[in-house]
C-alpha positions, -999 to 999 in steps of 0.1 A, spaced: 92 556 208 113 564 178 118 601 166 99 592 133 68 589 150 70 613 176 47 639 158 21 612 145 -16 613 155 -32 584 177 -47 571 144 -12 571 124 3 555 152 -24 527 154 -16 520 116 19 521 121 19 495 148 -8 474 130 13 472 99 44 463 121 23 434 136 11 422 100 -24 428 107 -50 440 81 -73 468 89 -103 442 90 -83 418 113 -78 444 138 -111 459 137 -127 426 142 -105 418 170 -114 448 189 -153 445 180 -155 472 156 -161 478 117 -131 482 93 -147 515 84 -147 527 119 -109 520 121 -102 537 87 -116 568 99 -95 566 131 -62 561 110 -71 586 85 -80 613 112 -115 617 104 -126 605 140 -110 610 174 -104 580 194 -103 591 231 -119 559 248 -93 548 272 -109 512 273 -106 510 233 -71 522 233 -62 495 258 -80 468 238 -62 479 208 -28 479 226 -35 445 238 -41 433 204 -10 449 190 10 433 220 21 470 233 30 473 267 16 508 274 -11 530 258 14 558 253 26 538 222 -5 547 206 -14 581 222 22 597 223 15 610 258 41 608 290 27 587 317 -1 569 298 -16 537 312 4 502 312 -18 478 296 -12 452 324 -26 474 350 -60 476 330 -74 443 336 -103 431 361 -94 422 394 -120 393 404 -139 394 436 -144 365 462 -181 371 457 -181 363 419 -186 324 421 -215 328 441 -233 355 418 -224 334 387 -239 303 405 -272 322 413 -274 337 375 -268 302 362 -289 283 386 -317 259 379 -350 276 373 -365 249 401 -340 261 428 -359 278 457 -340 303 478 -336 291 514 -347 326 528 -374 336 505 -393 370 515 -430 364 521 -443 392 500 -432 415 470 -429 445 492 -406 429 516 -385 417 486 -386 451 472 -375 467 505 -342 443 507 -335 455 471 -336 491 484 -317 485 514 -291 467 494 -289 496 470 -284 518 502 -254 495 514 -238 498 479 -237 536 484 -230 539 520 -205 513 524 -167 519 517 -165 477 510 -195 479 488 -184 450 466 -178 427 497 -210 437 513 -234 435 484 -216 406 466 -228 386 498 -266 397 493 -269 395 456 -270 359 450 -301 354 474 -320 384 460 -316 370 425 -327 338 435 -358 354 452 -368 375 423 -370 346 401 -390 325 424 -416 352 434 -417 363 397 -431 328 386 -457 330 413 -473 362 404 -497 369 374 -511 404 360 -501 434 376 -484 417 404 -461 400 379 -451 433 362 -443 448 396 -423 416 403 -401 424 372 -398 458 381 -380 446 416 -361 420 393 -349 450 371 -338 469 400 -316 437 414 -301 430 380 -291 468 378 -273 463 411 -255 432 399 -244 451 370 -227 477 391 -210 450 412 -201 431 380 -186 460 358 -151 455 370 -149 421 386 -163 394 362 -158 378 327 -176 397 300 -200 370 295 -214 373 329 -213 411 328 -236 412 298 -260 386 312 -264 406 339 -273 436 316 -295 416 294 -315 403 324 -320 438 335 -332 449 301 -353 418 299 -370 425 333 -377 460 325 -393 453 293 -417 427 312 -423 453 339 -436 477 310 -430 510 330 -413 540 316 -388 546 345 -378 512 347 -372 510 311 -353 541 313 -329 528 340 -324 495 319 -314 520 291 -289 536 316 -275 502 326 -271 490 291 -255 522 280 -227 518 307 -218 484 291 -218 497 256 -196 530 264 -169 509 285 -169 483 257 -161 512 231 -196 516 215 -199 551 223 -224 562 195 -248 533 204 -245 543 241 -251 579 235 -281 569 210 -297 548 239 -293 572 267 -307 602 244 -337 579 233 -345 571 269 -343 608 280 -364 616 251 -390 590 263 -392 610 298 -389 645 289 -426 650 281 -433 635 317 -411 658 335 -436 686 345 -459 662 361 -436 633 368 -424 620 402 -388 628 417 -378 594 407 -388 601 369 -369 632 368 -340 621 387 -337 591 363 -340 617 332 -312 637 349 -289 606 354 -296 598 315 -284 634 309 -251 627 328 -246 595 311 -247 613 276 -225 639 287 -198 614 301 -201 596 267 -198 626 244 -166 638 267 -149 604 263 -154 610 224 -143 646 227 -175 663 218 -170 692 244 -200 712 230 -225 683 232 -208 675 266 -218 705 284 -253 709 269 -262 676 285 -244 688 317 -264 720 318 -297 699 314 -288 676 343 -280 707 363 -311 723 357 -328 690 367 -309 684 399 -317 721 411 -356 715 407 -351 683 427 -335 700 455 -321 676 481 -338 645 464 -312 619 452 -319 589 430 -319 557 451 -298 538 426 -277 564 405 -277 590 434 -284 617 409 -287 651 424 -270 684 430 -239 666 446 -236 639 417 -240 667 391 -211 687 406 -190 654 409 -196 647 371 -185 683 363 -150 672 374 -151 639 355 -162 655 323 -131 679 327 -108 647 331 -126 629 302 -121 660 277 -84 662 287 -85 694 305 -72 689 338 -67 723 348 -107 729 343 -114 696 364 -95 711 393 -114 744 390 -147 725 391 -133 704 421 -130 736 441 -172 740 437 -178 704 453 -183 698 489 -179 660 493 -202 659 524 -230 667 497 -225 635 479 -247 606 494 -224 580 480 -191 566 496 -186 550 461 -191 584 442 -171 603 468 -140 583 461 -145 585 422 -141 623 429 -110 618 446 -98 595 419 -107 622 392 -87 648 412 -56 622 412 -60 619 374 -59 657 369 -30 662 390 -12 632 371 -21 646 338 -4 679 349 27 659 362 17 671 398 27 640 414 24 651 452 -13 662 443 -21 630 424 -9 608 453 -26 630 480 -60 626 460 -56 589 454 -50 583 490 -80 602 500 -99 580 473 -87 549 490 -94 560 526 -129 568 514 -134 535 498 -107 508 494 -129 487 470 -137 518 445 -100 522 441 -89 482 442 -115 470 418 -117 500 391 -91 497 366 -83 536 359 -79 538 398 -56 510 401 -38 519 370 -30 552 385 -15 538 416 7 516 393 17 547 373 27 569 405 49 539 418 70 542 385 69 580 383 72 590 418 108 595 433 124 605 467 100 607 495 69 604 473 79 568 461 77 551 494 42 565 499 33 552 464 48 517 470 29 515 504 -4 523 485 2 500 460 7 472 483 -24 480 500 -45 482 467 -28 449 456 -9 459 427 25 463 443 40 436 420 
């Protein structure tokens, strides 16, 4: 980057590169799915842009090789490492979602309780397996086909119960599809989960659908909409907390953490920790209970404290929070891996390459697929191969080969 732009803000750099590319503000905003007014506020410094996904999207449109061209920060994410890495199970999932409404699954559960049990077992596999995408990807197509078949055969209360199971199934499909499929298929899983939840007409199921949709909105750069949805869903459950079930309370807590992460990505520190505090109070009340899908509980709240430090760009605070976490208390292999990824990101932000490599290797050892298929983790491995020197470089290259990003 030239000396003339060394002291520019992110918004000023975006404007500079936009003008160099010959794009109007309206055109660039449209290409990244936002309004011209939104981009104007970013460029004029009236609003911070901290969402990495949106920064990557802008860099791609402006044909920049590295997000650092927009942020001015050393060691930023190379754009080429941020794309999705498809999974072998995607074609079967796509086929099941687009299947004819008259197709009947070969192994159809005999009762709704049996199907609900299979869905819960598959969620348990997602959290227990270090190869969660491969194992769950093999089961999802059959579950989706079974859900649609059984819904058509039910009426009244049974039909609403069937839709609840379908919503849980598509919630799992959204987790699988998040980093492995084309956007159209991903958003179809989100929309199907919402549709099923609305048909189920049950408060907790609707709130989980809001959590799912909020994930997609936040990751696509629509932070305000994601926060509003999570806050509305949490508000719908708050009056029921005193007499509600543990499932309801943990769903409420998961929404609080969702809102906290969304605020952190936008740099809204005060709101971030207010939402986290409410989640922490809820988790303490639950004790050892963990949500079957989101695994919300005391361990998950502690993990999110580290994540929030990373997203707020306070790596020292994130690492201090890490000292309070006992990984064995986190009832999800995927979430434990994410904890080590966040620790690695924090060490890398401080240019502590040995520490970053140590933690990203622990993340990979905990769950190879939680590193291989998640862009921030995969991108960090790429960055370490570029930044590491001496004995560290061979270790970084070896890990990159295992992850599949060595080229």
